[in-house]
C-alpha positions in Angstrom: 0.0 0.0 0.0 1.6 3.3 -1.1 -1.1 5.6 0.3 -2.7 6.4 -3.1 -6.4 5.8 -3.7 -7.3 4.3 -7.0 -10.7 5.1 -8.5 -12.2 2.8 -11.1 -13.4 4.9 -14.1 -17.1 4.9 -14.8 -18.4 3.9 -18.2 -19.0 6.9 -20.4 -22.8 6.3 -20.6 -23.1 7.3 -16.9 -21.0 10.4 -17.2 -23.1 13.6 -17.0 -20.5 15.5 -19.0 -20.9 13.2 -22.0 -24.7 13.5 -21.8 -24.4 17.3 -21.7 -22.0 17.2 -24.6 -24.3 15.1 -26.7 -27.3 17.4 -25.8 -25.3 20.5 -26.7 -24.2 19.1 -30.0 -27.7 18.2 -31.0 -29.0 21.7 -30.0 -26.1 23.5 -31.6 -27.0 26.2 -34.0 -26.3 25.5 -37.7 -26.0 29.1 -39.0 -22.7 30.0 -40.4 -22.9 33.5 -38.9 -24.7 34.6 -35.7 -28.0 36.5 -36.1 -27.4 40.2 -35.7 -29.4 43.3 -36.6 -27.8 46.2 -38.4 -29.3 49.5 -37.4 -28.1 51.5 -40.4 -29.4 52.2 -43.8 -28.3 54.4 -46.7 -30.2 56.9 -48.7 -29.2 58.3 -52.1 -30.7 61.0 -54.2 -29.6 62.5 -57.5 -30.3 65.8 -59.3 -28.5 66.1 -62.6 -27.0 69.5 -63.0 -27.2 70.6 -59.4 -24.2 72.0 -57.5 -23.0 70.4 -54.3 -24.5 73.3 -52.3 -27.9 72.9 -54.0 -27.8 69.2 -53.2 -27.1 70.0 -49.5 -29.6 72.8 -49.1 -32.5 71.6 -51.3 -32.3 67.8 -51.2 -30.2 66.5 -48.3 -31.3 68.9 -45.6 -35.1 68.4 -46.0 -34.5 64.6 -46.0 -32.3 64.8 -42.9 -35.0 66.8 -41.0 -37.7 64.2 -41.8 -35.4 61.4 -40.6 -34.8 63.2 -37.3 -38.5 62.6 -36.6 -37.9 58.9 -36.1 -38.3 57.6 -32.5 -35.0 55.8 -32.5 -33.0 58.3 -34.5 -29.3 58.7 -33.6 -27.7 60.5 -36.4 -27.4 61.0 -40.2 -24.1 61.4 -41.9 -24.4 63.2 -45.3 -22.0 63.4 -48.2 -22.9 65.7 -51.1 -21.3 66.4 -54.4 -22.6 68.0 -57.6 -25.7 66.1 -58.6 -25.5 63.5 -55.8 -26.4 63.2 -52.1 -25.5 60.1 -50.0 -26.8 59.8 -46.5 -26.3 57.1 -43.8 -29.0 56.9 -41.1 -27.9 55.4 -37.8 -30.5 54.2 -35.2 -29.6 54.4 -31.5 -27.8 51.3 -30.2 -30.4 50.4 -27.7 -33.1 50.0 -30.4 -34.5 46.5 -29.9 -33.8 44.3 -32.9 -37.6 43.6 -33.4 -38.2 47.4 -33.7 -35.7 48.0 -36.4 -37.9 46.9 -39.4 -40.7 49.2 -38.2 -38.2 52.1 -37.9 -36.9 51.5 -41.4 -40.5 51.3 -42.6 -41.3 54.7 -40.9 -38.1 56.2 -42.4 -39.2 55.0 -45.9 -42.6 56.6 -45.5 -41.1 59.9 -44.3 -38.7 59.9 -47.2 -41.5 59.1 -49.6 -43.6 62.0 -48.3 -40.6 64.4 -48.6 -39.7 63.2 -52.1 -42.7 65.0 -53.5 -41.4 68.3 -52.1 -37.9 68.0 -53.7 -37.0 70.3 -56.6 -38.2 69.3 -60.0 -35.6 67.1 -61.7 -34.4 65.5 -58.4 -34.6 61.7 -58.5 -35.0 59.6 -55.4 -34.5 59.1 -52.6 -33.4 55.5 -53.0 -33.0 53.5 -49.7 -30.8 50.5 -49.1 -31.4 48.6 -45.9 -30.3 45.1 -46.8 -26.9 45.0 -45.0 -27.8 42.1 -42.9 -28.2 39.7 -45.8 -25.6 36.9 -45.5 -24.4 35.0 -48.5 -23.1 31.6 -47.6 -23.0 29.7 -50.8 -21.9 30.6 -54.3 -22.7 28.3 -57.2 -21.4 28.5 -60.8 -23.5 27.3 -63.7 -21.6 26.3 -66.8 -22.7 24.6 -70.0 -20.1 24.7 -72.8 -21.9 25.0 -76.1 -25.2 26.1 -74.6 -26.4 29.5 -75.8 -26.2 32.2 -73.1 -30.0 32.8 -73.2 -30.7 29.2 -72.4 -28.1 29.1 -69.7 -29.8 32.2 -68.1 -33.1 30.3 -68.2 -31.5 27.3 -66.5 -30.1 29.6 -63.8 -33.5 31.2 -63.3 -35.0 27.8 -62.9 -32.4 26.9 -60.3 -33.1 30.1 -58.5 -36.8 29.3 -58.3 -36.0 25.8 -56.9 -33.6 27.2 -54.3 -36.2 29.7 -53.1 -38.4 26.7 -52.1 -35.6 25.2 -49.8 -36.4 25.8 -46.1 -34.4 28.6 -44.7 -33.5 30.2 -48.0 -34.8 33.8 -48.2 -33.0 35.3 -51.1 -31.2 34.0 -54.2 -29.3 36.4 -56.5 -27.9 35.7 -59.9 -24.6 37.4 -60.3 -22.8 37.9 -63.6 -25.8 37.6 -65.8 -25.0 39.0 -69.2 -27.6 40.9 -71.4 -28.7 39.2 -74.5 -27.3 40.6 -77.7 -28.1 39.9 -81.3 -25.4 40.3 -83.9 -26.4 40.7 -87.5 -23.7 40.0 -90.1 -24.1 40.6 -93.8 
């Protein structure tokens, strides 16, 4: 007897750590990226022929004032140049994720109301709020010898089928080329 106590190992099936590990693995999320809410969207407006000062005073400023009416408004950063105004709306950080879509909807409504008051010739505002879209797969469609118009139709068919897969919300076709007809005499 050397004074050491020897413990007989238990079989793994009785080990609570193994059971917890199996349970955690089965309940583990499958998303590639965690769910997060981006509380920012961009607004663009164009007015061909306008100076940068006119874009600031007559287009960007009225749009900024309407966005300030939002409940969860934090700030707007605006960049103007001749004929173009780019704005970035930021909601306050404490905005609950479930309230963000409603705030973006309210912002779109306010911008739409203000658009009618913009100077004649001004185009927009155009809103982009799709920053949280996550692309996790990219597929290439090739068919040597197949005319481009038929390949595009095949890609559209695949797109429609992918949209019926559970969990797929959006499918974009990237790199599609416009059809062209060449006439040679």
